[in-house]
C-alpha positions in Angstrom: -4.4 -0.3 7.6 -4.3 -2.0 4.2 -6.4 -5.0 3.5 -3.6 -6.4 1.4 -1.5 -8.9 3.3 2.0 -7.9 2.1 2.3 -4.3 3.3 0.7 -2.9 6.5 0.5 0.8 5.6 -1.3 2.3 2.8 0.2 5.0 0.7 -2.8 7.2 1.4 -2.2 7.0 5.2 1.5 7.8 4.6 0.7 10.8 2.4 -1.9 12.2 4.7 0.4 11.9 7.7 3.3 13.5 5.8 1.1 16.4 4.8 -0.3 16.9 8.3 3.1 16.6 9.9 5.4 18.5 7.5 3.4 20.7 5.2 0.0 21.7 6.7 1.6 23.6 9.6 3.1 25.9 7.0 0.0 26.0 4.9 1.8 24.2 2.0 -0.6 22.2 -0.2 0.3 18.7 -1.5 -0.7 17.7 -5.0 -0.4 14.0 -5.8 0.4 13.6 -9.5 -0.9 10.2 -10.6 0.8 8.3 -13.5 -1.5 5.3 -13.6 -4.7 4.2 -11.8 -4.5 0.7 -13.4 -6.0 -1.5 -10.6 -8.1 1.2 -9.1 -10.3 1.1 -12.2 -11.0 -2.6 -11.8 -14.4 -3.5 -10.4 -15.5 -6.9 -9.2 -17.9 -7.1 -12.0 -15.1 -6.5 -14.6 -12.8 -9.0 -12.9 -15.3 -11.8 -13.1 -14.7 -14.9 -10.9 -11.5 -16.7 -10.0 -7.9 -16.0 -9.3 -7.8 -12.4 -10.7 -10.7 -11.3 -8.6 -9.4 -13.1 -5.5 -6.0 -11.5 -5.9 -6.9 -7.9 -6.8 -10.4 -7.1 -5.6 -9.3 -5.9 -2.2 -6.4 -3.8 -3.7 -8.7 -2.1 -6.2 -11.3 -1.3 -3.5 -8.6 0.0 -1.2 -7.2 2.2 -4.0 -10.6 3.8 -4.7 -11.1 4.5 -1.0 -7.6 6.0 -0.9 -8.5 8.4 -3.7 -11.7 9.4 -1.9 -9.7 10.1 1.3 -7.0 12.1 -0.4 -9.5 14.2 -2.3 -11.4 15.0 0.9 -8.3 16.2 2.8 -8.0 20.0 3.1 -4.8 21.1 1.3 -4.5 18.0 -0.7 -5.3 17.4 -4.4 -4.7 14.9 -7.2 -4.2 15.3 -10.9 -3.1 13.2 -13.9 0.5 13.3 -15.1 1.0 15.8 -17.9 3.5 16.2 -20.6 5.6 18.6 -18.6 5.7 16.1 -15.7 6.9 13.4 -18.0 9.5 15.7 -19.5 10.8 16.6 -16.0 11.0 12.9 -15.0 12.7 11.9 -18.2 15.2 14.7 -17.6 16.3 12.9 -14.5 17.1 9.7 -16.3 20.3 8.5 -18.0 21.1 9.9 -21.4 20.1 6.6 -23.1 16.6 6.8 -21.6 16.3 10.5 -22.6 17.2 9.6 -26.2 14.6 6.8 -26.3 11.9 9.2 -25.0 12.6 11.7 -27.8 
């Protein structure tokens, strides 16, 4: 369960369950392509004291734990988003977005 009060299920739990239920029986690996680890990189020391720390410390910690769990699962991996990934995603967008990307 997630420490954050707004959403009861972590994305890590959902991804692991999906992999175990749908992919692992067929020996299909799951690679999570990460676009941004923004809050995960925050540490309590960097956040200082106050509202920011109070609001995001638990999320940042949960994100780091989620990465550790995903990386330790057999058949699961993580990698950063590459240029070919961005090109694929932009190719799914409206023409105006594609033009802005070029």
